C-alpha positions in Angstrom: -11.2 24.8 12.2 -10.8 23.0 15.6 -10.5 19.2 15.2 -13.5 17.3 16.6 -13.1 15.4 19.8 -13.4 11.7 19.5 -17.0 10.5 19.9 -17.8 7.7 22.3 -19.6 5.6 19.7 -17.7 3.5 17.2 -17.6 5.3 13.8 -19.9 3.6 11.3 -17.9 2.6 8.2 -19.3 1.0 5.0 -17.4 -1.4 2.9 -18.0 -1.2 -0.9 -16.7 -4.4 -2.6 -16.6 -7.8 -1.0 -13.6 -9.4 -2.7 -10.7 -10.7 -0.6 -9.5 -7.2 0.6 -13.1 -6.0 1.2 -13.8 -9.1 3.3 -10.6 -8.6 5.3 -11.6 -5.0 6.1 -15.1 -6.2 7.1 -13.8 -8.8 9.5 -11.5 -6.3 11.2 -14.3 -3.7 11.4 -16.4 -6.1 13.4 -13.8 -6.4 16.2 -12.2 -3.0 16.1 -12.9 -0.9 19.3 -13.2 2.5 17.5 -15.0 1.7 14.2 -17.9 -0.6 13.2 -19.1 -2.2 10.0 -22.3 -0.3 9.0 -23.0 -2.2 5.9 -21.6 -4.1 2.9 -22.3 -3.4 -0.8 -21.5 -5.9 -3.6 -23.9 -7.4 -6.1 -22.5 -10.9 -5.9 -24.7 -13.5 -4.2 -21.6 -14.6 -2.2 -21.4 -11.1 -0.8 -25.0 -11.3 0.3 -24.3 -14.5 2.1 -21.2 -13.1 3.7 -23.0 -10.1 5.0 -25.8 -12.3 6.3 -23.2 -14.4 8.1 -21.7 -11.3 9.7 -25.2 -10.0 10.6 -24.8 -6.6 8.8 -26.9 -4.9 6.1 -26.2 -6.0 2.5 -26.9 -4.0 -0.6 -26.4 -4.9 -4.2 -25.7 -1.3 -5.2 -23.5 0.9 -3.1 -25.7 4.0 -3.8 -28.5 2.3 -1.8 -26.2 1.6 1.1 -25.1 5.2 1.2 -28.7 6.5 1.2 -30.1 4.0 3.7 -27.2 3.5 6.1 -25.6 6.9 5.9 -22.1 5.9 7.1 -19.5 8.4 8.4 -16.8 6.8 6.2 -16.4 4.2 3.5 -13.8 1.8 2.3 -13.6 1.4 -1.5 -12.5 -2.2 -2.3 -14.1 -2.5 -5.7 -12.1 -3.4 -8.9 -9.5 -0.7 -9.7 -11.4 0.7 -12.7 -14.4 1.7 -10.6 -12.4 3.4 -7.7 -12.8 6.9 -9.2 -16.5 6.8 -9.8 -17.3 5.3 -6.4 -15.0 7.9 -4.9 -16.6 10.8 -6.7 -20.0 9.6 -5.4 -18.7 9.6 -1.9 -17.3 13.1 -2.4 -20.7 14.3 -3.5 -22.2 13.0 -0.2 -19.4 14.3 1.9 -18.3 10.9 3.1 -14.6 10.3 4.1 -13.1 7.4 2.3 -10.2 4.9 2.3 -9.6 3.8 -1.3 -7.7 0.6 -1.7 -4.5 0.7 -3.8 -4.0 1.6 -6.5 -6.1 4.7 -6.2 -7.2 4.3 -9.8 -6.1 2.4 -12.9 -5.2 5.7 -14.6 -3.3 8.6 -13.3 -5.5 11.2 -15.0 -8.6 9.7 -13.3 -6.8 9.6 -10.0 -6.0 13.3 -10.3 -9.7 14.0 -11.0 -10.7 12.2 -7.7 -8.0 14.0 -5.7 -9.1 17.4 -7.1 -12.7 16.7 -6.3 -12.0 15.6 -2.8 -9.8 18.6 -2.1 -12.3 21.1 -3.5 -15.1 19.6 -1.3 -13.0 19.2 1.8 -13.7 15.4 1.9 -10.9 13.3 3.5 -9.3 10.9 1.0 -6.9 8.2 2.1 -5.2 5.5 0.0 -4.8 2.0 1.4 -1.0 1.6 1.4 -1.3 -0.1 4.8 2.4 -0.8 5.3 2.8 2.9 6.2 1.2 1.9 9.5 3.8 -0.8 10.2 5.9 0.0 13.3 9.0 -1.3 11.5 8.5 1.1 8.5 7.8 4.0 10.7 10.8 3.4 12.8 13.0 3.1 9.7 11.7 6.5 8.5 12.6 8.0 11.9 16.1 6.6 11.7 16.8 7.8 8.2 15.4 11.2 8.9 17.6 11.4 12.1 20.7 10.7 10.0 21.3 7.1 11.1 22.6 6.1 7.6 23.8 9.5 6.6 23.0 10.5 3.0 21.0 7.7 1.3 23.1 6.3 -1.6 21.5 3.1 -2.8 19.0 0.4 -1.9 18.0 -3.1 -3.0 14.3 -4.0 -2.7 13.0 -7.6 -3.3 9.4 -8.9 -3.6 9.9 -12.5 -4.5 7.7 -15.5 -3.6 5.5 -18.2 -5.2 1.8 -17.8 -5.8 0.0 -21.1 -6.1 -1.6 -22.2 -9.3 -5.1 -21.8 -8.0 -4.5 -18.0 -7.6 -4.6 -17.7 -11.4 -8.0 -19.4 -11.8 -9.4 -15.8 -11.7 -9.1 -14.5 -15.3 -8.0 -10.9 -14.6 -4.9 -12.2 -12.7 -3.6 -13.6 -16.0 -4.2 -10.4 -18.0 -2.5 -7.0 -18.3 -2.8 -5.1 -15.1 -3.2 -8.2 -13.0 0.5 -9.0 -12.5 2.9 -8.5 -9.6 4.0 -5.0 -10.6 0.6 -3.4 -10.0 -0.6 -5.8 -7.4 2.6 -6.3 -5.3 5.5 -4.1 -6.3 3.3 -1.0 -5.9 3.6 -1.5 -2.1 7.4 -1.6 -2.2 7.5 1.5 -4.4 5.2 3.3 -2.0 7.5 2.2 0.9 10.6 3.5 -1.0 8.8 6.9 -1.5 7.9 7.0 2.2 11.5 6.4 3.2 13.5 8.2 0.5 11.3 10.7 -1.2 10.1 11.1 -4.8 11.1 9.0 -7.8 12.7 11.0 -10.6 13.5 8.4 -13.3 12.6 4.7 -13.9 14.2 2.1 -16.1 12.8 -1.5 -16.2 12.5 -4.9 -17.8 9.7 -7.5 -17.5 9.2 -11.1 -18.4 6.4 -13.6 -18.7 8.7 -16.5 -19.5 7.7 -18.8 -16.6 3.9 -18.9 -17.0 3.4 -17.5 -20.5 0.4 -15.4 -19.4 -0.4 -12.1 -21.0 0.8 -10.4 -17.8 4.3 -10.4 -16.4 5.4 -12.8 -13.7 8.8 -11.1 -13.1 10.1 -7.6 -13.4 13.2 -5.6 -12.5 13.4 -1.8 -12.1 16.0 0.8 -11.5 14.9 4.0 -9.8 16.7 7.2 -9.5 15.3 9.2 -6.6 15.1 13.0 -6.3 17.6 12.7 -3.5 20.1 11.1 -5.8 19.9 7.6 -4.4 19.7 4.6 -6.8 17.2 1.8 -6.0 17.2 -1.6 -7.6 13.9 -3.6 -7.4 13.0 -7.2 -8.3 9.5 -8.6 -8.2 8.5 -12.2 -9.1 5.5 -14.3 -8.1 7.0 -17.4 -9.8 10.0 -18.3 -7.6 10.5 -20.1 -4.4 12.0 -17.4 -2.1 11.4 -15.7 1.3 12.6 -12.3 0.3 9.5 -10.2 0.5 8.0 -7.8 3.1 4.9 -10.0 4.0 6.9 -13.1 4.8 9.5 -11.2 6.8 7.3 -8.8 8.7 4.9 -11.5 10.1 2.1 -8.9 10.3 -0.5 -11.2 8.6 -1.4 -14.5 10.1 -2.0 -16.1 6.7 1.7 -15.7 5.8 4.2 -18.0 7.6 6.9 -15.6 8.9 10.4 -16.2 7.7 13.7 -14.8 9.2 14.5 -12.9 6.1 14.8 -9.2 5.1 13.6 -7.8 1.8 14.7 -4.1 1.8 18.4 -3.1 2.1 19.0 0.6 2.4 22.6 2.0 2.4 24.0 5.4 3.0 27.3 7.3 3.8 27.1 6.5 7.5 25.3 3.2 7.8 22.7 0.7 6.4 19.3 -0.5 7.4 17.5 -3.7 6.6 13.8 -4.2 6.7 11.5 -5.5 8.0 13.8 -6.8 10.8 15.5 -3.4 11.4 19.1 -4.3 11.5 21.4 -1.2 11.6 25.0 -1.5 10.4 27.6 1.2 11.0 31.2 1.9 12.1 31.7 2.9 15.8 35.3 4.1 15.2 37.6 4.0 12.3 35.9 3.7 8.9 36.7 1.5 5.9 36.3 -2.0 4.6 39.1 -3.4 6.8 37.3 -2.2 10.0 34.6 -4.2 11.8 31.0 -3.1 11.4 28.7 -2.9 14.4 25.2 -4.4 14.0 22.3 -3.5 16.3 18.7 -4.7 16.1 15.6 -2.7 17.1 12.9 -5.2 18.2 9.4 -3.7 18.0 6.0 -4.8 19.3 4.0 -6.4 16.5 1.0 -4.4 15.4 -1.6 -5.2 12.7 -1.2 -2.4 10.1 -4.8 -2.9 8.9 -6.1 -2.3 12.4 -3.9 0.8 12.8 -5.2 2.0 9.4 -8.8 1.8 10.6 -7.9 3.8 13.7 -6.3 6.4 11.4 -9.4 6.4 9.2 -11.5 7.4 12.1 -9.0 10.1 13.2 -8.9 11.6 9.7 -12.7 11.4 9.3 -13.2 13.2 12.6 -10.6 15.9 11.8 -7.9 14.9 14.3 -5.2 13.8 11.8 -4.1 14.3 8.3 -3.8 11.3 6.0 -0.6 9.3 6.3 -1.2 8.3 2.7 -3.2 11.0 1.0 -4.9 10.8 -2.4 -1.9 12.7 -4.0 0.5 10.3 -2.3 -1.4 7.4 -3.8 -1.3 9.2 -7.2 2.5 9.6 -7.1 2.9 5.9 -6.2 0.6 4.9 -9.0 2.6 7.1 -11.5 5.9 5.5 -10.4 4.4 2.0 -10.7 3.0 2.6 -14.1 6.4 4.0 -15.1 7.9 0.6 -14.4 5.5 -1.1 -16.9 5.9 1.8 -19.4 9.7 1.6 -19.3 9.6 -2.2 -19.5 7.4 -2.1 -22.6 9.4 0.7 -24.4 12.9 -0.1 -23.3 13.4 3.6 -22.6 13.7 5.5 -19.3 10.6 7.2 -18.0 11.0 10.6 -16.3 8.4 11.4 -13.7 7.1 15.0 -13.2 8.5 16.8 -10.1 6.6 16.2 -6.9 
């Protein structure tokens, strides 16, 4: 099948779910040159008011939006438990979709959606937006080109302080609403993007700071299929700059800090992210020899805007998903393995990719 040529008109995209991430997508769709906001579906009165303020059609039920607006693509930004049912309804109507992460709250349901989309030939993307970051894409190029040699180990940090008001929403204090499934899942996906599949997970979790049902801190050790060992720490209860969002400066609502959060080491060199510092020996090797550091500055790009461009390219048949449904499923499995290992105290072995 020959990919379709890009059409002149902006691709009509529906947003289903008007929480924080749905609103963010809606606002970017309004100003994006290649896609447009075709309508918004969410039963909350606040969503109706938001759509009215944007000047776009609003529907309480997404089924009505799909029938009356007939978008070419849709963004699923509803609560995690509803992702699969909404996605299956989009598959039934042949509508390409971007499902926010995690793809589902259960791996078996995620598989069901992936299988249905594949059988129907409907494009399915998962919203791990960091894959569209120039820094992450450059790091992947460097690692694949052998810049660090054989990957051996990595340290990944996702540590910062969420304000007290964040937890006024009940589900954020309950199981499934903690930083492992909300935040660390991004770092696990990044690690998979750079180093390949996860083979084994060991982990510990704590809720000692806030005492909520959900964890506020967790550590995990990952053995990758390539043999590299990865140490991860996540906490939303500490004062610290060591996380991707504060270091990357890709989102205006996070004050950028001059800190790295990912440290990836190999037999020939090391990389730090998001600032892309590359350490290596130019001549003689060994701990008594000086290391050379170089820095790769990149133009800043909003990964959410780039993801929307990619959504259009995939919907019109010009590209394959950077993060497919199956990719999202593998990341979900690895993330749930962290919680499972923390609860049981036992290692969790993931199925081969």
